TINUGU-177991 format. One record per residue: residue number from 1; residue in one letter; chain; x, y, z of N, C-alpha, C in turn. Coordinates in pm, whole numbers, plus 50000, padded with zeros to 5 digits. Layout:
TINUGU-177991
SITE / NUM / a / A / X / Y / Z / X / Y / Z / X / Y / Z
...
***
This chain:
TINUGU-177991
SITE / 1 / m / A / 51628 / 52722 / 48378 / 51665 / 52687 / 48543 / 51718 / 52557 / 48562
SITE / 2 / p / A / 51837 / 52538 / 48614 / 51889 / 52433 / 48649 / 51822 / 52334 / 48724
SITE / 3 / g / A / 51820 / 52212 / 48644 / 51730 / 52129 / 48698 / 51600 / 52079 / 48640
SITE / 4 / r / A / 51578 / 52169 / 48523 / 51421 / 52152 / 48524 / 51422 / 52111 / 48370
SITE / 5 / e / A / 51544 / 52104 / 48323 / 51596 / 52016 / 48174 / 51495 / 51908 / 48173
SITE / 6 / p / A / 51444 / 51835 / 48049 / 51355 / 51717 / 48045 / 51450 / 51616 / 48083
SITE / 7 / l / A / 51436 / 51526 / 48137 / 51520 / 51392 / 48216 / 51556 / 51308 / 48107
SITE / 8 / n / A / 51689 / 51310 / 48116 / 51741 / 51209 / 47975 / 51737 / 51072 / 47998
SITE / 9 / a / A / 51774 / 50987 / 47923 / 51768 / 50833 / 47973 / 51875 / 50764 / 48119
SITE / 10 / d / A / 51985 / 50853 / 48096 / 52031 / 50835 / 48215 / 51994 / 50872 / 48353
SITE / 11 / a / A / 51955 / 51002 / 48340 / 51844 / 51032 / 48441 / 51719 / 50971 / 48518
SITE / 12 / r / A / 51691 / 50916 / 48391 / 51561 / 50816 / 48443 / 51625 / 50707 / 48519
SITE / 13 / d / A / 51730 / 50633 / 48492 / 51778 / 50512 / 48511 / 51811 / 50554 / 48652
SITE / 14 / q / A / 51891 / 50655 / 48626 / 51961 / 50707 / 48821 / 51809 / 50688 / 48919
SITE / 15 / i / A / 51734 / 50738 / 48850 / 51610 / 50768 / 48975 / 51537 / 50659 / 48973
SITE / 16 / q / A / 51540 / 50551 / 48877 / 51485 / 50413 / 48880 / 51562 / 50338 / 48985
SITE / 17 / e / A / 51727 / 50349 / 48994 / 51802 / 50277 / 49093 / 51779 / 50350 / 49200
SITE / 18 / q / A / 51796 / 50474 / 49248 / 51703 / 50525 / 49347 / 51633 / 50506 / 49437
SITE / 19 / l / A / 51509 / 50477 / 49341 / 51369 / 50436 / 49415 / 51376 / 50270 / 49471
SITE / 20 / n / A / 51422 / 50175 / 49391 / 51507 / 50054 / 49412 / 51541 / 50053 / 49551
SITE / 21 / g / A / 51622 / 50160 / 49583 / 51690 / 50126 / 49708 / 51683 / 50222 / 49814
SITE / 22 / n / A / 51553 / 50342 / 49806 / 51517 / 50373 / 49898 / 51390 / 50403 / 49903
SITE / 23 / l / A / 51278 / 50325 / 49942 / 51147 / 50314 / 49920 / 51082 / 50427 / 50021
SITE / 24 / l / A / 51163 / 50494 / 50090 / 51102 / 50616 / 50171 / 51071 / 50765 / 50045
SITE / 25 / l / A / 51177 / 50714 / 49969 / 51171 / 50811 / 49819 / 51081 / 50771 / 49737
SITE / 26 / a / A / 51004 / 50649 / 49714 / 50922 / 50609 / 49641 / 50804 / 50626 / 49704
SITE / 27 / a / A / 50772 / 50616 / 49855 / 50661 / 50653 / 49944 / 50656 / 50807 / 49896
SITE / 28 / l / A / 50742 / 50897 / 49897 / 50725 / 51052 / 49841 / 50690 / 51099 / 49731
SITE / 29 / m / A / 50751 / 50990 / 49643 / 50706 / 51030 / 49500 / 50567 / 51004 / 49474
SITE / 30 / m / A / 50510 / 50899 / 49573 / 50362 / 50882 / 49577 / 50279 / 50984 / 49632
SITE / 31 / v / A / 50324 / 51061 / 49722 / 50193 / 51190 / 49757 / 50299 / 51300 / 49685
SITE / 32 / s / A / 50408 / 51335 / 49662 / 50452 / 51433 / 49579 / 50560 / 51432 / 49491
SITE / 33 / p / A / 50547 / 51432 / 49367 / 50646 / 51375 / 49265 / 50711 / 51536 / 49276
SITE / 34 / p / A / 50699 / 51654 / 49285 / 50796 / 51747 / 49292 / 50864 / 51722 / 49393
SITE / 35 / d / A / 50861 / 51677 / 49502 / 50943 / 51676 / 49597 / 51058 / 51596 / 49605
SITE / 36 / a / A / 51001 / 51490 / 49540 / 51068 / 51355 / 49554 / 51196 / 51398 / 49423
SITE / 37 / l / A / 51176 / 51447 / 49319 / 51249 / 51467 / 49205 / 51334 / 51562 / 49284
SITE / 38 / k / A / 51278 / 51679 / 49329 / 51388 / 51767 / 49414 / 51465 / 51737 / 49475
SITE / 39 / q / A / 51459 / 51609 / 49548 / 51542 / 51522 / 49617 / 51625 / 51473 / 49621
SITE / 40 / l / A / 51611 / 51469 / 49441 / 51698 / 51397 / 49371 / 51788 / 51477 / 49262
SITE / 41 / g / A / 51770 / 51591 / 49307 / 51833 / 51707 / 49220 / 51765 / 51769 / 49110
SITE / 42 / h / A / 51632 / 51706 / 49076 / 51577 / 51742 / 48969 / 51449 / 51848 / 49009
SITE / 43 / e / A / 51493 / 52000 / 49005 / 51342 / 52097 / 49050 / 51255 / 52126 / 48947
SITE / 44 / y / A / 51129 / 52083 / 48961 / 51044 / 52114 / 48884 / 50879 / 52183 / 48970
SITE / 45 / k / A / 50834 / 52274 / 48883 / 50693 / 52344 / 48945 / 50575 / 52244 / 48930
SITE / 46 / n / A / 50471 / 52239 / 49037 / 50347 / 52167 / 48985 / 50339 / 52181 / 48879
SITE / 47 / a / A / 50323 / 52329 / 48822 / 50277 / 52339 / 48666 / 50334 / 52242 / 48551
SITE / 48 / d / A / 50436 / 52176 / 48607 / 50524 / 52138 / 48494 / 50459 / 51949 / 48478
SITE / 49 / f / A / 50421 / 51944 / 48575 / 50320 / 51795 / 48563 / 50170 / 51806 / 48514
SITE / 50 / d / A / 50151 / 51705 / 48413 / 50025 / 51689 / 48401 / 49977 / 51598 / 48484
SITE / 51 / d / A / 49821 / 51588 / 48548 / 49762 / 51500 / 48623 / 49793 / 51491 / 48750
SITE / 52 / v / A / 49914 / 51550 / 48794 / 49954 / 51525 / 48948 / 49946 / 51661 / 49012
SITE / 53 / q / A / 49836 / 51637 / 49125 / 49789 / 51715 / 49188 / 49847 / 51780 / 49312
SITE / 54 / p / A / 49867 / 51913 / 49335 / 49929 / 51918 / 49461 / 49862 / 51886 / 49573
SITE / 55 / p / A / 49981 / 51840 / 49667 / 49927 / 51727 / 49759 / 49864 / 51867 / 49871
SITE / 56 / d / A / 49705 / 51762 / 49946 / 49631 / 51824 / 50006 / 49715 / 51815 / 50169
SITE / 57 / t / A / 49674 / 51853 / 50283 / 49727 / 51889 / 50374 / 49750 / 51774 / 50440
SITE / 58 / g / A / 49681 / 51655 / 50444 / 49735 / 51534 / 50507 / 49870 / 51508 / 50420
SITE / 59 / d / A / 49861 / 51478 / 50279 / 49967 / 51450 / 50244 / 50108 / 51542 / 50241
SITE / 60 / a / A / 50041 / 51683 / 50240 / 50151 / 51756 / 50270 / 50245 / 51758 / 50400
SITE / 61 / k / A / 50166 / 51711 / 50487 / 50239 / 51693 / 50620 / 50316 / 51565 / 50601
SITE / 62 / h / A / 50264 / 51466 / 50548 / 50298 / 51330 / 50547 / 50472 / 51332 / 50447
SITE / 63 / a / A / 50427 / 51450 / 50355 / 50607 / 51484 / 50267 / 50701 / 51537 / 50355
SITE / 64 / r / A / 50653 / 51625 / 50438 / 50773 / 51710 / 50530 / 50812 / 51590 / 50627
SITE / 65 / h / A / 50779 / 51504 / 50677 / 50796 / 51390 / 50768 / 50875 / 51314 / 50686
SITE / 66 / l / A / 50862 / 51259 / 50549 / 50956 / 51191 / 50492 / 51089 / 51238 / 50468
SITE / 67 / l / A / 51037 / 51376 / 50397 / 51172 / 51462 / 50378 / 51234 / 51480 / 50492
SITE / 68 / s / A / 51220 / 51490 / 50585 / 51309 / 51532 / 50693 / 51405 / 51379 / 50747
SITE / 69 / l / A / 51308 / 51260 / 50685 / 51369 / 51109 / 50754 / 51450 / 51128 / 50621
SITE / 70 / l / A / 51442 / 51161 / 50528 / 51557 / 51149 / 50390 / 51673 / 51219 / 50437
SITE / 71 / k / A / 51629 / 51372 / 50480 / 51776 / 51432 / 50540 / 51854 / 51381 / 50623
SITE / 72 / e / A / 51799 / 51280 / 50734 / 51870 / 51227 / 50865 / 51956 / 51095 / 50756
SITE / 73 / g / A / 51936 / 51068 / 50616 / 51975 / 50956 / 50576 / 51950 / 50852 / 50562
SITE / 74 / r / A / 51777 / 50826 / 50638 / 51700 / 50709 / 50648 / 51665 / 50661 / 50502
SITE / 75 / t / A / 51654 / 50507 / 50528 / 51566 / 50457 / 50426 / 51462 / 50382 / 50428
SITE / 76 / t / A / 51447 / 50398 / 50578 / 51300 / 50305 / 50633 / 51237 / 50367 / 50748
SITE / 77 / l / A / 51113 / 50342 / 50752 / 51037 / 50397 / 50834 / 50994 / 50316 / 50955
SITE / 78 / d / A / 50958 / 50361 / 51085 / 50971 / 50302 / 51247 / 50876 / 50227 / 51230
SITE / 79 / g / A / 50734 / 50233 / 51154 / 50643 / 50170 / 51136 / 50543 / 50187 / 50971
SITE / 80 / a / A / 50436 / 50161 / 51024 / 50334 / 50169 / 50923 / 50275 / 50301 / 50891
SITE / 81 / a / A / 50319 / 50365 / 50769 / 50238 / 50505 / 50793 / 50137 / 50486 / 50648
SITE / 82 / i / A / 50044 / 50552 / 50647 / 49928 / 50564 / 50560 / 49963 / 50672 / 50449
SITE / 83 / l / A / 49989 / 50604 / 50331 / 50056 / 50710 / 50223 / 49894 / 50750 / 50154
SITE / 84 / q / A / 49817 / 50697 / 50171 / 49686 / 50748 / 50091 / 49534 / 50699 / 50154
SITE / 85 / p / A / 49470 / 50784 / 50225 / 49336 / 50737 / 50304 / 49212 / 50687 / 50172
SITE / 86 / v / A / 49167 / 50597 / 50276 / 49086 / 50551 / 50170 / 48961 / 50661 / 50121
SITE / 87 / a / A / 48952 / 50634 / 50026 / 48842 / 50740 / 49952 / 48646 / 50705 / 49971
SITE / 88 / d / A / 48660 / 50566 / 49993 / 48490 / 50523 / 50019 / 48515 / 50459 / 50124
SITE / 89 / a / A / 48467 / 50491 / 50221 / 48432 / 50458 / 50345 / 48380 / 50296 / 50317
SITE / 90 / d / A / 48268 / 50329 / 50208 / 48174 / 50207 / 50217 / 48271 / 50053 / 50171
SITE / 91 / l / A / 48339 / 50053 / 50135 / 48443 / 49927 / 50056 / 48482 / 49852 / 50210
SITE / 92 / l / A / 48488 / 49966 / 50313 / 48534 / 49908 / 50452 / 48413 / 49853 / 50531
SITE / 93 / r / A / 48274 / 49902 / 50464 / 48146 / 49805 / 50556 / 48143 / 49719 / 50505
SITE / 94 / p / A / 48069 / 49582 / 50609 / 48016 / 49441 / 50542 / 47893 / 49476 / 50477
SITE / 95 / p / A / 47889 / 49382 / 50396 / 47755 / 49421 / 50324 / 47621 / 49364 / 50414
SITE / 96 / t / A / 47551 / 49430 / 50376 / 47385 / 49407 / 50474 / 47319 / 49274 / 50465
SITE / 97 / p / A / 47282 / 49243 / 50526 / 47244 / 49082 / 50526 / 47093 / 49099 / 50428
SITE / 98 / k / A / 47045 / 49023 / 50369 / 46885 / 49015 / 50296 / 46767 / 49009 / 50398
SITE / 99 / r / A / 46836 / 48882 / 50487 / 46705 / 48854 / 50599 / 46780 / 48881 / 50735
SITE / 100 / r / A / 46677 / 48913 / 50821 / 46756 / 48912 / 50969 / 46645 / 48835 / 51057
SITE / 101 / y / A / 46733 / 48732 / 51103 / 46656 / 48604 / 51196 / 46682 / 48674 / 51343
SITE / 102 / d / A / 46581 / 48725 / 51400 / 46579 / 48773 / 51533 / 46569 / 48662 / 51682
SITE / 103 / h / A / 46467 / 48569 / 51596 / 46446 / 48466 / 51691 / 46560 / 48359 / 51734
SITE / 104 / p / A / 46583 / 48303 / 51833 / 46682 / 48251 / 51867 / 46726 / 48094 / 51785
SITE / 105 / a / A / 46822 / 48068 / 51752 / 46894 / 47991 / 51651 / 46848 / 47820 / 51706
SITE / 106 / d / A / 46756 / 47728 / 51649 / 46708 / 47638 / 51641 / 46833 / 47518 / 51674
SITE / 107 / v / A / 46956 / 47514 / 51614 / 47055 / 47440 / 51686 / 47185 / 47564 / 51631
SITE / 108 / t / A / 47238 / 47490 / 51701 / 47398 / 47589 / 51721 / 47515 / 47490 / 51737
SITE / 109 / t / A / 47660 / 47523 / 51654 / 47758 / 47427 / 51653 / 47842 / 47548 / 51718
SITE / 110 / t / A / 47933 / 47418 / 51718 / 48106 / 47454 / 51763 / 48195 / 47446 / 51668
SITE / 111 / v / A / 48272 / 47487 / 51620 / 48362 / 47494 / 51555 / 48515 / 47532 / 51603
SITE / 112 / s / A / 48599 / 47408 / 51574 / 48720 / 47413 / 51694 / 48797 / 47518 / 51581
SITE / 113 / r / A / 48906 / 47541 / 51629 / 48995 / 47660 / 51569 / 49081 / 47577 / 51469
SITE / 114 / a / A / 49134 / 47469 / 51495 / 49200 / 47406 / 51389 / 49108 / 47376 / 51286
SITE / 115 / a / A / 48978 / 47364 / 51289 / 48906 / 47343 / 51163 / 48867 / 47469 / 51071
SITE / 116 / i / A / 48866 / 47598 / 51153 / 48872 / 47742 / 51085 / 48969 / 47777 / 51061
SITE / 117 / q / A / 49130 / 47692 / 51109 / 49247 / 47763 / 51032 / 49274 / 47673 / 50911
SITE / 118 / h / A / 49190 / 47543 / 50895 / 49218 / 47445 / 50774 / 49115 / 47499 / 50689
SITE / 119 / g / A / 49023 / 47567 / 50706 / 48940 / 47608 / 50593 / 49019 / 47744 / 50540
SITE / 120 / v / A / 49081 / 47829 / 50625 / 49154 / 47944 / 50582 / 49243 / 47894 / 50476
SITE / 121 / a / A / 49346 / 47762 / 50528 / 49425 / 47750 / 50427 / 49384 / 47685 / 50328
SITE / 122 / a / A / 49263 / 47617 / 50309 / 49183 / 47584 / 50220 / 49169 / 47671 / 50092
SITE / 123 / f / A / 49098 / 47766 / 50125 / 49111 / 47910 / 50077 / 49201 / 47983 / 50001
SITE / 124 / a / A / 49341 / 47982 / 50087 / 49443 / 48065 / 50043 / 49472 / 47954 / 49925
SITE / 125 / k / A / 49483 / 47803 / 49923 / 49559 / 47767 / 49803 / 49472 / 47736 / 49698
SITE / 126 / e / A / 49315 / 47733 / 49733 / 49268 / 47737 / 49584 / 49193 / 47890 / 49570
SITE / 127 / r / A / 49175 / 47960 / 49627 / 49174 / 48065 / 49567 / 49235 / 48215 / 49588
SITE / 128 / f / A / 49307 / 48214 / 49699 / 49401 / 48371 / 49739 / 49511 / 48312 / 49670
SITE / 129 / r / A / 49618 / 48229 / 49630 / 49730 / 48227 / 49591 / 49722 / 48251 / 49445
SITE / 130 / r / A / 49792 / 48332 / 49436 / 49826 / 48355 / 49267 / 49668 / 48480 / 49201
SITE / 131 / e / A / 49576 / 48522 / 49312 / 49518 / 48575 / 49258 / 49564 / 48725 / 49271
SITE / 132 / e / A / 49473 / 48840 / 49164 / 49525 / 48914 / 49123 / 49448 / 49033 / 49195
SITE / 133 / f / A / 49522 / 49121 / 49266 / 49428 / 49264 / 49312 / 49498 / 49394 / 49267
SITE / 134 / d / A / 49367 / 49467 / 49251 / 49384 / 49611 / 49206 / 49385 / 49705 / 49344
SITE / 135 / f / A / 49469 / 49748 / 49357 / 49417 / 49890 / 49478 / 49435 / 50004 / 49434
SITE / 136 / p / A / 49327 / 50103 / 49545 / 49291 / 50260 / 49454 / 49481 / 50334 / 49492
SITE / 137 / a / A / 49439 / 50424 / 49391 / 49526 / 50497 / 49340 / 49569 / 50637 / 49306
SITE / 138 / k / A / 49647 / 50685 / 49267 / 49612 / 50835 / 49229 / 49656 / 50809 / 49070
SITE / 139 / a / A / 49637 / 50973 / 48982 / 49646 / 50930 / 48877 / 49790 / 50915 / 48853
SITE / 140 / w / A / 49873 / 50937 / 48909 / 50035 / 50914 / 48851 / 50076 / 50787 / 48900
SITE / 141 / w / A / 50012 / 50690 / 48980 / 50079 / 50625 / 49052 / 49965 / 50459 / 49072
SITE / 142 / s / A / 49994 / 50383 / 49013 / 49907 / 50236 / 49055 / 49986 / 50141 / 49145
SITE / 143 / l / A / 49943 / 50070 / 49211 / 49981 / 49945 / 49273 / 49890 / 49830 / 49266
SITE / 144 / a / A / 49986 / 49713 / 49176 / 49881 / 49548 / 49167 / 49946 / 49483 / 49280
SITE / 145 / a / A / 49909 / 49398 / 49304 / 49987 / 49294 / 49383 / 49878 / 49108 / 49363
SITE / 146 / r / A / 49990 / 49051 / 49374 / 49944 / 48875 / 49379 / 49930 / 48827 / 49518
SITE / 147 / g / A / 49813 / 48779 / 49514 / 49827 / 48686 / 49639 / 49962 / 48547 / 49669
SITE / 148 / e / A / 49988 / 48559 / 49768 / 50108 / 48459 / 49808 / 50059 / 48371 / 49918
SITE / 149 / t / A / 50055 / 48404 / 50060 / 50018 / 48349 / 50167 / 49867 / 48402 / 50238
SITE / 150 / l / A / 49823 / 48335 / 50266 / 49749 / 48388 / 50386 / 49689 / 48283 / 50503
SITE / 151 / t / A / 49740 / 48364 / 50640 / 49712 / 48282 / 50742 / 49667 / 48369 / 50875
SITE / 152 / l / A / 49601 / 48234 / 50951 / 49489 / 48312 / 51056 / 49548 / 48250 / 51189
SITE / 153 / d / A / 49566 / 48339 / 51268 / 49637 / 48315 / 51402 / 49543 / 48310 / 51508
SITE / 154 / l / A / 49503 / 48260 / 51575 / 49378 / 48236 / 51711 / 49418 / 48196 / 51820
SITE / 155 / s / A / 49397 / 48299 / 51890 / 49464 / 48275 / 52049 / 49340 / 48298 / 52159
SITE / 156 / q / A / 49355 / 48318 / 52298 / 49284 / 48355 / 52371 / 49265 / 48500 / 52362
SITE / 157 / e / A / 49367 / 48538 / 52350 / 49368 / 48688 / 52348 / 49342 / 48776 / 52223
SITE / 158 / a / A / 49382 / 48714 / 52119 / 49359 / 48829 / 51959 / 49327 / 48716 / 51850
SITE / 159 / t / A / 49278 / 48748 / 51750 / 49273 / 48694 / 51639 / 49383 / 48768 / 51541
SITE / 160 / r / A / 49436 / 48699 / 51423 / 49537 / 48812 / 51331 / 49520 / 48735 / 51263
SITE / 161 / l / A / 49487 / 48787 / 51138 / 49515 / 48721 / 50976 / 49601 / 48820 / 50901
SITE / 162 / v / A / 49683 / 48732 / 50833 / 49807 / 48801 / 50783 / 49795 / 48742 / 50672
SITE / 163 / a / A / 49841 / 48867 / 50549 / 49800 / 48803 / 50415 / 49948 / 48890 / 50351
SITE / 164 / a / A / 50054 / 48799 / 50235 / 50120 / 48820 / 50183 / 50112 / 48862 / 50028
SITE / 165 / f / A / 50188 / 48959 / 49982 / 50159 / 48963 / 49883 / 50264 / 48962 / 49804
SITE / 166 / e / A / 50302 / 48959 / 49651 / 50396 / 49005 / 49558 / 50341 / 49161 / 49498
SITE / 167 / g / A / 50385 / 49259 / 49533 / 50343 / 49400 / 49466 / 50434 / 49458 / 49370
SITE / 168 / k / A / 50365 / 49490 / 49292 / 50426 / 49601 / 49181 / 50370 / 49738 / 49182
SITE / 169 / l / A / 50456 / 49852 / 49222 / 50430 / 50005 / 49227 / 50471 / 50063 / 49113
SITE / 170 / d / A / 50376 / 50088 / 49002 / 50425 / 50186 / 48893 / 50382 / 50330 / 48895
SITE / 171 / f / A / 50510 / 50395 / 48812 / 50443 / 50575 / 48855 / 50463 / 50550 / 48672
SITE / 172 / d / A / 50343 / 50660 / 48663 / 50347 / 50696 / 48523 / 50255 / 50842 / 48486
SITE / 173 / f / A / 50362 / 50930 / 48446 / 50315 / 51073 / 48431 / 50364 / 51113 / 48356
SITE / 174 / w / A / 50307 / 51278 / 48324 / 50352 / 51358 / 48202 / 50429 / 51494 / 48257
SITE / 175 / l / A / 50558 / 51487 / 48241 / 50651 / 51587 / 48300 / 50703 / 51670 / 48194
SITE / 176 / r / A / 50649 / 51788 / 48196 / 50676 / 51888 / 48075 / 50675 / 51839 / 47946
SITE / 177 / d / A / 50555 / 51783 / 47932 / 50536 / 51726 / 47779 / 50589 / 51590 / 47757
SITE / 178 / e / A / 50682 / 51561 / 47843 / 50737 / 51391 / 47811 / 50713 / 51315 / 47925
SITE / 179 / r / A / 50665 / 51194 / 47884 / 50590 / 51078 / 47969 / 50742 / 51015 / 48054
SITE / 180 / v / A / 50691 / 51009 / 48148 / 50821 / 50939 / 48225 / 50760 / 50852 / 48303
SITE / 181 / q / A / 50821 / 50724 / 48343 / 50757 / 50595 / 48400 / 50852 / 50518 / 48456
SITE / 182 / w / A / 50844 / 50493 / 48613 / 50899 / 50398 / 48655 / 50841 / 50253 / 48747
SITE / 183 / s / A / 50917 / 50135 / 48723 / 50842 / 50046 / 48813 / 50921 / 49999 / 48929
SITE / 184 / i / A / 50871 / 49972 / 49032 / 50939 / 49872 / 49175 / 50868 / 49776 / 49178
SITE / 185 / d / A / 50919 / 49661 / 49258 / 50857 / 49566 / 49320 / 50858 / 49560 / 49444
SITE / 186 / v / A / 50765 / 49531 / 49482 / 50739 / 49556 / 49653 / 50662 / 49460 / 49736
SITE / 187 / p / A / 50721 / 49344 / 49778 / 50664 / 49282 / 49847 / 50593 / 49324 / 49941
SITE / 188 / l / A / 50434 / 49288 / 49947 / 50369 / 49349 / 50040 / 50331 / 49264 / 50149
SITE / 189 / r / A / 50269 / 49333 / 50297 / 50226 / 49231 / 50401 / 50136 / 49317 / 50467
SITE / 190 / v / A / 50023 / 49295 / 50470 / 49878 / 49293 / 50544 / 49849 / 49227 / 50675
SITE / 191 / e / A / 49829 / 49303 / 50789 / 49823 / 49209 / 50875 / 49686 / 49297 / 50942
SITE / 192 / v / A / 49589 / 49200 / 51001 / 49447 / 49267 / 51045 / 49462 / 49183 / 51182
SITE / 193 / s / A / 49440 / 49248 / 51268 / 49441 / 49207 / 51415 / 49318 / 49252 / 51497
SITE / 194 / r / A / 49271 / 49135 / 51584 / 49122 / 49221 / 51663 / 49183 / 49158 / 51832
SITE / 195 / l / A / 49166 / 49289 / 51921 / 49192 / 49165 / 52035 / 49072 / 49145 / 52112
SITE / 196 / l / A / 49033 / 49038 / 52132 / 48929 / 48961 / 52184 / 48888 / 49029 / 52335
SITE / 197 / g / A / 48747 / 49087 / 52362 / 48691 / 49153 / 52456 / 48718 / 49291 / 52465
SITE / 198 / g / A / 48831 / 49348 / 52322 / 48804 / 49498 / 52334 / 48794 / 49524 / 52173
SITE / 199 / g / A / 48846 / 49664 / 52155 / 48858 / 49708 / 52047 / 48939 / 49678 / 51934
SITE / 200 / g / A / 48859 / 49696 / 51834 / 48976 / 49616 / 51713 / 49061 / 49707 / 51665
SITE / 201 / r / A / 49176 / 49656 / 51588 / 49281 / 49738 / 51552 / 49272 / 49708 / 51404
SITE / 202 / v / A / 49350 / 49754 / 51333 / 49387 / 49732 / 51183 / 49558 / 49742 / 51157
SITE / 203 / l / A / 49639 / 49684 / 51118 / 49815 / 49693 / 51113 / 49818 / 49643 / 50983
SITE / 204 / r / A / 49870 / 49742 / 50926 / 49923 / 49733 / 50785 / 50078 / 49740 / 50768
SITE / 205 / g / A / 50116 / 49655 / 50707 / 50293 / 49716 / 50679 / 50333 / 49626 / 50570
SITE / 206 / g / A / 50441 / 49661 / 50499 / 50518 / 49564 / 50392 / 50639 / 49535 / 50435
SITE / 207 / r / A / 50693 / 49467 / 50343 / 50868 / 49501 / 50345 / 50896 / 49482 / 50184
SITE / 208 / a / A / 50990 / 49594 / 50172 / 51059 / 49625 / 50046 / 51150 / 49537 / 50035
SITE / 209 / r / A / 51226 / 49553 / 49883 / 51375 / 49507 / 49868 / 51450 / 49582 / 49932
SITE / 210 / r / A / 51555 / 49505 / 49988 / 51682 / 49561 / 50049 / 51654 / 49632 / 50185
SITE / 211 / d / A / 51552 / 49572 / 50233 / 51510 / 49586 / 50381 / 51409 / 49706 / 50425
SITE / 212 / s / A / 51365 / 49792 / 50304 / 51293 / 49902 / 50308 / 51148 / 49844 / 50361
SITE / 213 / r / A / 51057 / 49921 / 50402 / 50923 / 49925 / 50453 / 50849 / 50015 / 50383
SITE / 214 / r / A / 50701 / 49968 / 50331 / 50617 / 50055 / 50342 / 50475 / 50031 / 50403
SITE / 215 / a / A / 50370 / 50119 / 50419 / 50263 / 50096 / 50459 / 50164 / 50036 / 50320
SITE / 216 / c / A / 50094 / 49975 / 50376 / 49975 / 49896 / 50258 / 49846 / 49951 / 50347
SITE / 217 / p / A / 49787 / 50021 / 50312 / 49629 / 50069 / 50408 / 49523 / 50088 / 50304
SITE / 218 / f / A / 49511 / 49993 / 50174 / 49434 / 50007 / 50088 / 49327 / 49892 / 50121
SITE / 219 / p / A / 49231 / 49879 / 50059 / 49135 / 49749 / 50084 / 49135 / 49733 / 49948
SITE / 220 / a / A / 49235 / 49612 / 49891 / 49247 / 49547 / 49771 / 49081 / 49499 / 49725
SITE / 221 / q / A / 49084 / 49518 / 49575 / 48958 / 49462 / 49551 / 49006 / 49369 / 49434
SITE / 222 / p / A / 48981 / 49291 / 49417 / 49006 / 49136 / 49327 / 48994 / 49200 / 49190
SITE / 223 / r / A / 49018 / 49105 / 49081 / 49064 / 49154 / 48927 / 48923 / 49085 / 48862
SITE / 224 / q / A / 48849 / 49115 / 48819 / 48768 / 49065 / 48764 / 48799 / 49010 / 48668
***
């Protein structure tokens, strides 16, 4: 069948260049490698892949959306999109305190915004910068990031925490008994904001090379 022959070195180099230049293709590769390769002129069946599961309902819907954007000649998303939902909701829950204090505090203090921002800046410099994080992934791709900057913006209306990372997205899977690998540099920007006096919201996004954008929906885990 045309397009189902093994990927030679030239084809792999061309795919690497396409993934670097259009991050929507990389996003499609994250949810459905068969659809991504078909978009690039290489048609394979799910059975040709090892450790690549057919997309579930959510991923299949997202894949269709990405394909429609690619057919329009798009290279960026209008906004952030979740490429993989968090599997373990416990990662998002704060730890349960060991002791509960129900009686009124004997002493209360007020901390200025400047002091809080200074503390965050000191933490970013001493602990966050160059810290390496691993993100939950699927069998055929992984995402690692290194902390760059961490800033806290406090205002009367909202609190906003913004973290910037140097990210690296690796694809690694077996295709018809041959191992294929691609790697993409992906600068990431994670923003968490909460409106004071109302509900909270989490905005996650990123910017990749050549002005492409991608989402960063994962709770990062520092490497031990």
